[in-house]
C-alpha positions in Angstrom: -16.8 -15.2 -0.5 -13.6 -13.7 -1.8 -11.8 -15.4 -4.7 -8.5 -15.6 -2.8 -10.2 -17.5 0.0 -11.8 -19.9 -2.5 -8.4 -20.5 -4.2 -6.9 -21.2 -0.8 -9.6 -23.7 -0.1 -8.9 -25.4 -3.4 -5.3 -26.0 -2.2 -6.6 -28.7 0.1 -7.4 -30.8 -2.9 -4.9 -33.2 -4.5 -4.3 -34.0 -8.2 -5.8 -37.4 -9.1 -2.9 -38.2 -11.3 0.2 -37.4 -9.2 -1.2 -36.8 -5.7 0.3 -33.3 -5.2 -1.7 -30.5 -3.6 -2.8 -27.8 -6.0 -1.3 -24.4 -5.6 -3.4 -21.2 -5.7 -1.8 -20.4 -9.1 -3.0 -23.8 -10.4 -6.7 -22.7 -9.9 -8.6 -20.6 -12.3 -12.0 -19.4 -11.2 -14.4 -19.6 -14.2 -17.3 -18.1 -12.4 -20.0 -18.8 -9.8 -23.7 -18.5 -9.3 -24.6 -18.0 -5.6 -23.0 -21.0 -3.8 -22.1 -23.0 -7.0 -18.5 -22.3 -8.2 -16.7 -23.5 -11.4 -13.0 -24.0 -11.6 -10.3 -25.1 -14.1 -7.4 -26.7 -12.2 -4.1 -27.5 -13.9 -1.5 -29.4 -11.8 1.8 -27.5 -11.9 3.7 -30.8 -11.3 2.2 -33.2 -14.0 0.2 -30.7 -16.0 -3.1 -32.7 -15.7 -6.1 -30.3 -16.2 -9.6 -30.8 -15.0 -12.8 -28.9 -14.4 -14.3 -28.8 -10.9 -17.7 -27.7 -9.8 -18.1 -27.1 -6.1 -20.8 -25.9 -3.7 -19.2 -23.4 -1.4 -21.3 -22.2 1.5 -20.1 -19.3 3.7 -20.6 -20.2 7.3 -21.7 -17.5 9.6 -19.0 -16.5 12.1 -19.8 -17.5 15.7 -19.8 -14.8 18.3 -16.6 -14.4 20.2 -16.4 -16.4 23.4 -14.8 -14.6 26.3 -15.1 -14.2 30.1 -15.4 -10.4 30.0 -18.2 -8.5 31.6 -20.3 -6.1 29.6 -18.5 -3.2 31.3 -15.1 -4.6 30.4 -16.2 -5.2 26.8 -17.3 -1.6 26.5 -14.0 -0.4 27.9 -12.0 -2.5 25.5 -14.1 -1.5 22.5 -13.1 2.2 22.9 -9.4 1.3 23.5 -6.8 2.0 20.8 -5.7 -0.9 18.6 -2.2 -2.3 19.0 0.0 -0.9 16.3 3.5 -1.5 15.0 5.1 0.8 17.6 3.5 -1.0 20.4 4.9 -4.3 19.2 8.4 -2.8 18.8 8.2 -1.3 22.3 7.2 -4.7 23.8 10.0 -6.4 21.9 12.6 -4.0 23.2 11.2 -4.3 26.7 11.3 -8.1 26.6 14.9 -8.1 25.4 16.0 -6.6 28.8 13.4 -8.3 31.0 14.8 -10.9 33.4 11.5 -12.6 34.1 11.1 -11.2 37.6 7.4 -10.3 37.7 7.4 -9.6 41.4 10.0 -6.8 41.0 8.1 -5.5 37.9 4.8 -5.1 39.7 6.0 -3.9 43.1 4.4 -0.6 44.2 
């Protein structure tokens, strides 16, 4: 697991002294061995410092759930990714779109 992800997980914890959530900058990763991680956490609000040991297990990602057929999945897998220009084009289109889908899709 990446250190940035681990630090973000640590922000769900609160300081025992003042009750404020830790910030990623409050967390120093001292090291890890497999799933066992060691941290030094210093509260940026009240300056309380502590050492934390945590077992962090990486959960396998579940397969994507969808209602596409195998043929549709194959077609989409070879399609181009949406890029910045596509988003800008859609934004410009929506600025002038009046919401009339019937007129938009008329043959």
